[in-house]
N, C-alpha and C positions, 0 to 999 in steps of 0.2 A: 644233131637231126632239130634239136627241139621239140616240144609238146606235142602230142597228136590226142585227137579224142576219136573211140571209136564207139560207133554204135549200129544196131542192128536194125534193119527196116524190111519193107517188102515194096518191091517195085510195081510196078502200075499193072505187071504181067502177072503179080502173086509170088514170084519167085524171092527166096530169102537174098538178101544183100547184106553184107558187112562193109561200114563204110568207115574210112579211116578220113581224117580231115587234118593233114598237117599245120600247124601252127605259122610253118615259114612257107617260102614258094620254091622249096628244094627237091618237092616232090619225085619231079622226073628223073634226079638221080637215086632216087629210093628204091627205085622200080627192083633193080636189077638185088636190092638188099631183102627187100619183101619175098620177092621169089624165091632167093637163096634160104632163106626161112621156112618156106612150104615145102621148099626140095629137102632140106637137110631134116626137118623136123616131122613131115608129112609126105616125104617121099613122092612130092608132087614131079610129074615131068610136064615139059613146058613142049607142046603139040605145034605149036602155029604164034609167031608174032607179027604185029603190025605198029610200026612204029611212024608216029608223026613228029612234027617240031612242037607240039604242046600237049599231045593225048599220045597215048600210049593204050592197046590191047593184046594181051597175052592170054592165050588158051592152054590148060594144064588138063591134065588129069590127075586123080588122088584115088587110088583102091578103086579105079576103075570108071569114077565119078567125072565128070565135066566142069572146070571150074573156069568161070572167066574172073580175068586180073581188068580192070580198065583204069586208067589214069585219066583225069582231066585236068590242067594243072591250075585252073581256075576253083575246080571243087572239091580235089584230093583222089582218095582211091576208092572203087567200088569194086568188092570180092562177090562173085555170083555164082550161085548153086545153078546148073544148068538143068537139075533134074530135081524132085520131092527127095528121091533116092541121097541124092548130095548133102542134103540138108543139115543130117547130122554132122558130116565132118566140118561141113561149113560154120556150125553152131560153135563146136570145137575149136577151131582156128579163131573164132572171134574173142571165145572167153578166154584163151592165149594171147592174144593181141590187147586184148585190154587190161590184162594184168601186167604184159610188158610193155605197153607204151604211155599206159594213162598215170 
């Protein structure tokens, strides 16, 4: 899969975002692997999927919190907490991904 960089930031609406920037262009194929990790390690449930030719947007719930996984092949993955209550879960996910991917 190549090296990936993980960073945490706030988007323009103030929501916490974990961003994964892949070194290569295989990001579209990695979406299932990333969501599989969230399902197995965090009990995530996929509630909705929207897939296009160069981007994907999947809606998940983890411990009752809404989490959005966005993929834009030009920019990588954004995992966003849809509520302030989901930020603790997302912070832990970001820490785990940073350890595993960098």
